[in-house]
C-alpha positions in Angstrom: -87.5 58.4 -49.2 -84.5 56.6 -47.8 -83.8 59.6 -45.5 -87.3 59.3 -44.1 -87.2 55.5 -43.6 -83.9 55.4 -41.7 -85.0 57.4 -38.7 -88.2 55.4 -38.6 -86.4 52.1 -38.6 -83.9 53.3 -35.9 -86.7 54.6 -33.6 -89.0 51.7 -34.3 -86.2 49.2 -33.6 -85.3 51.0 -30.4 -88.9 50.8 -29.3 -89.1 47.1 -30.1 -86.0 46.4 -28.1 -87.3 48.4 -25.2 -90.6 46.5 -25.3 -88.9 43.2 -25.5 -86.6 44.2 -22.6 -89.2 45.6 -20.2 -92.4 44.1 -21.4 -95.3 46.0 -23.2 -97.1 46.8 -20.0 -94.1 48.4 -18.3 -93.3 50.5 -21.4 -96.9 51.7 -21.8 -97.4 52.5 -18.2 -94.0 54.0 -17.3 -93.8 57.8 -17.5 -90.8 59.5 -19.0 -88.3 60.4 -16.2 -85.1 62.3 -16.1 -82.4 59.6 -15.9 -79.8 59.7 -13.1 -76.2 60.3 -14.2 -74.5 57.3 -15.8 -72.9 54.9 -13.3 -74.9 55.9 -10.2 -76.6 52.5 -9.9 -79.8 52.1 -7.9 -79.0 54.2 -4.8 -77.6 57.4 -6.4 -74.1 57.2 -4.8 -71.3 58.3 -7.0 -69.5 55.4 -8.8 -66.2 54.6 -7.2 -65.0 52.7 -10.3 -66.1 52.1 -13.8 -66.2 48.3 -13.8 -65.4 45.3 -11.5 -61.7 44.6 -11.1 -60.2 41.4 -12.3 -59.4 40.5 -8.7 -63.0 40.9 -7.6 -64.2 38.7 -10.4 -61.5 36.1 -9.7 -62.4 36.0 -6.0 -66.2 35.9 -6.8 -65.7 32.9 -9.1 -65.0 30.7 -6.1 -68.6 31.2 -5.0 -69.8 29.0 -7.9 -73.4 28.2 -7.1 -75.2 30.5 -4.5 -77.6 27.7 -3.8 -75.0 25.4 -2.3 -72.5 25.5 0.5 -69.1 25.0 -1.0 -66.7 25.8 1.8 -66.8 29.6 1.4 -66.1 31.2 4.7 -68.7 33.5 6.3 -68.4 36.5 8.6 -68.9 36.1 12.3 -72.1 37.2 14.1 -75.7 36.3 14.5 -77.5 36.1 11.2 -80.9 37.1 12.4 -83.3 38.5 9.8 -86.8 39.7 10.7 -89.3 37.1 9.6 -91.4 39.4 7.3 -88.2 40.3 5.4 -87.2 36.6 5.0 -90.6 36.0 3.5 -90.2 39.0 1.2 -86.7 37.9 0.0 -87.8 34.3 -0.5 -91.0 35.3 -2.3 -89.2 37.6 -4.6 -86.7 34.9 -5.5 -89.5 32.5 -6.3 -91.3 35.1 -8.4 -88.3 36.1 -10.4 -87.5 32.4 -11.1 -90.9 32.2 -12.9 -90.2 35.2 -15.1 -86.5 34.9 -15.5 -85.8 31.1 -15.1 -82.2 31.4 -16.4 -81.2 34.1 -13.8 -80.7 31.8 -10.9 -81.0 34.5 -8.3 -80.9 33.1 -4.7 -82.9 34.9 -2.0 -79.8 35.3 0.1 -78.5 37.9 -2.3 -81.6 40.0 -1.8 -81.2 39.5 1.9 -77.6 40.7 1.7 -78.5 43.8 -0.2 -81.4 44.5 2.2 -79.0 44.1 5.1 -76.4 46.5 3.6 -78.8 49.1 2.4 -81.1 49.4 5.4 -80.3 46.8 8.0 -83.5 44.9 6.9 -85.5 48.1 7.6 -84.1 48.0 11.1 -86.0 49.9 13.8 -88.7 50.9 11.3 -92.2 49.5 12.0 -94.0 47.3 9.5 -97.6 46.6 9.0 -99.0 43.2 8.0 -98.6 44.0 4.3 -94.9 44.7 4.8 -95.2 48.5 4.4 -93.0 50.7 6.6 -94.7 53.2 8.8 -91.9 55.7 8.2 -90.0 56.2 4.9 -86.4 55.0 4.8 -84.6 57.8 3.0 -81.0 58.2 1.7 -79.3 61.6 1.6 -80.4 64.3 -0.8 -78.7 63.7 -4.1 -77.7 67.3 -4.7 -74.2 66.7 -5.8 -72.7 66.9 -2.4 -69.8 64.7 -1.1 -70.0 61.2 -2.5 -73.4 61.6 -4.0 -74.6 62.4 -7.6 -76.7 65.4 -8.5 -80.1 63.9 -9.4 -82.8 66.5 -9.8 -86.3 65.6 -8.6 -88.1 63.1 -10.9 -91.2 62.3 -8.9 -92.4 65.7 -7.7 -91.5 64.5 -4.2 -94.2 61.8 -4.2 -91.9 59.0 -3.0 -89.2 60.8 -1.1 -90.9 64.0 0.0 -88.4 66.2 -1.8 -89.6 68.3 -4.8 -86.1 69.6 -5.6 -83.7 66.6 -5.4 -84.2 62.9 -5.5 -83.4 60.6 -2.6 -83.1 56.8 -2.5 -86.2 55.4 -0.9 -87.3 52.2 0.9 -85.6 49.2 2.4 -83.8 48.4 -0.9 -82.9 52.1 -1.6 -84.3 52.8 -5.0 -84.0 56.1 -6.8 -87.5 57.2 -7.8 -86.5 57.2 -11.5 -85.2 53.6 -11.2 -88.3 52.6 -9.3 -90.5 53.9 -12.1 -88.9 51.3 -14.4 -88.5 48.4 -12.0 -91.2 48.9 -9.4 -93.2 45.7 -8.8 -96.2 44.4 -6.8 -94.6 41.7 -4.6 -97.5 41.0 -2.2 -100.4 41.0 -4.7 -102.2 44.0 -3.3 -102.4 45.8 -6.6 -100.0 48.5 -5.6 -96.3 49.1 -6.2 -94.5 50.9 -3.4 -90.7 51.1 -2.7 -91.7 51.5 1.0 -93.1 47.9 1.0 -90.6 45.2 1.7 -92.2 42.6 -0.7 -92.5 45.1 -3.6 -89.0 46.4 -3.0 -87.4 42.9 -2.9 -89.1 41.9 -6.1 -88.0 45.1 -7.8 -84.4 44.5 -6.7 -84.7 41.0 -8.1 -85.9 42.4 -11.4 -83.1 44.9 -11.5 -80.4 42.2 -10.9 -81.9 39.7 -13.4 -82.6 42.0 -16.3 -78.9 42.3 -17.0 -79.0 39.0 -18.7 -76.4 37.2 -16.5 -76.8 33.8 -14.9 -76.3 34.6 -11.3 -75.5 31.1 -10.1 -72.1 32.0 -11.6 -70.1 33.9 -9.0 -68.6 36.3 -11.5 -71.9 37.1 -13.1 -73.4 37.7 -9.6 -70.6 40.1 -8.8 -71.3 42.0 -12.0 -75.0 42.2 -11.2 -74.4 43.5 -7.7 -71.8 46.0 -9.1 -74.6 47.4 -11.3 -76.6 48.0 -8.1 -73.8 50.1 -6.6 -70.5 50.8 -8.5 -68.2 50.0 -5.6 -66.0 46.9 -5.1 -66.1 47.1 -1.4 -69.9 47.2 -1.6 -69.9 44.1 -3.8 -67.6 42.2 -1.5 -69.8 43.1 1.5 -72.9 42.0 -0.2 -71.4 38.7 -1.4 -70.0 38.1 2.1 -73.5 38.5 3.7 -75.1 36.5 0.9 -72.7 33.6 1.8 -73.6 34.0 5.5 -77.3 33.9 4.9 -77.0 31.0 2.4 -75.2 29.0 5.0 -77.7 29.7 7.8 -80.2 32.3 8.8 -82.3 32.8 11.9 -85.7 34.4 11.3 -86.7 36.7 14.1 -90.2 37.7 15.2 -91.2 41.3 15.0 -94.3 43.1 16.3 -96.4 44.4 13.4 -98.4 47.6 13.5 -101.8 48.5 12.2 -102.2 48.9 8.4 -100.3 51.9 7.2 -102.7 54.0 5.0 -100.0 56.5 4.1 -96.2 56.2 4.7 -94.8 59.0 6.8 -92.2 60.8 4.6 -90.0 63.2 6.5 -89.6 66.6 5.1 -86.2 67.3 3.4 -83.4 68.9 5.4 -80.6 71.2 4.5 -77.9 68.8 5.6 -77.5 66.2 2.8 -76.1 63.6 5.1 -78.5 63.9 8.0 -80.4 60.7 7.0 -78.5 57.7 5.8 -79.8 54.3 4.6 -76.8 52.4 6.1 -77.6 50.4 9.2 -76.1 51.4 12.5 -73.4 48.9 13.6 -74.3 46.7 16.5 -72.7 44.0 18.6 -75.1 41.5 17.2 -74.3 42.1 13.5 -70.9 43.8 13.2 -70.8 46.1 10.2 -67.5 45.8 8.4 -66.1 45.2 4.9 -64.8 41.8 4.1 -64.1 39.8 0.9 -66.2 36.7 0.0 -63.3 34.5 1.2 -62.8 36.1 4.6 -61.8 33.7 7.4 -64.5 32.5 9.7 -64.1 31.6 13.3 -65.9 28.6 14.8 -69.4 29.9 15.8 -70.2 29.8 19.4 -73.0 27.5 20.4 -75.2 30.3 21.8 -74.7 32.6 18.8 -74.3 30.4 15.8 -76.6 30.6 12.9 -79.5 28.2 12.6 -80.2 26.6 9.2 -83.3 27.8 7.5 -84.4 25.6 4.6 -84.8 27.5 1.3 
């Protein structure tokens, strides 16, 4: 009898923990998916290190509260963010504050991740709901250089590839990760990684379900590290988060007609032909820098304008 009860308790306990962690609705409605290799994070890139370094956590501790300006230096450049993306990041931050009040996630962190992952969906047209007309896809995760081997988990529904998975959308979610964290950020009754509002809220859920209090710089660094296991990635995201927290300039974009179905390009043989990383430009120089990088005095014509949170 004891031998029969022990497995029941173990399995039942695991299910209870899972339901408490994700919520009953998510557990009931989420199909079983093949998990990506350990340490691949959200985007499927191979982990560059197992855990954040002591130096990274020490540097990040100086950020203190991401809702304040505390003398942290910011990178140079114009901090323009398309207005629909600003609304998506801010909306996701407000929504997650309601469900995870102790998380303390500031919208500038979501903006920083969106900037690094897709350049705020740069050059991709959006409709009024925030859905991209064309899918933003990462490289095929077939075990090639610097990417994990992640067999298809969604029958190609999200990424158009029935053989290997690819990170999708402006926040670059693996299909299997999206199956767990996908969210309806704009209230249209749908969850799509190709929608900027849904993707931003899903990213917020991913960052906050780790249990950290992200107003603490060290906990924030750990959360971003879970997104992508790379110290240079964390430093870049924290640098841009500091920049956007200090000042951001919403820019107008021309929206397109409602997108009934996202155009998902067919897979190609070259695993690196499509990349989620933004193309460097003179307006927003793409470089790696620590959170405490020096900042030149902004020129009057190119300095950031304050955008009230």
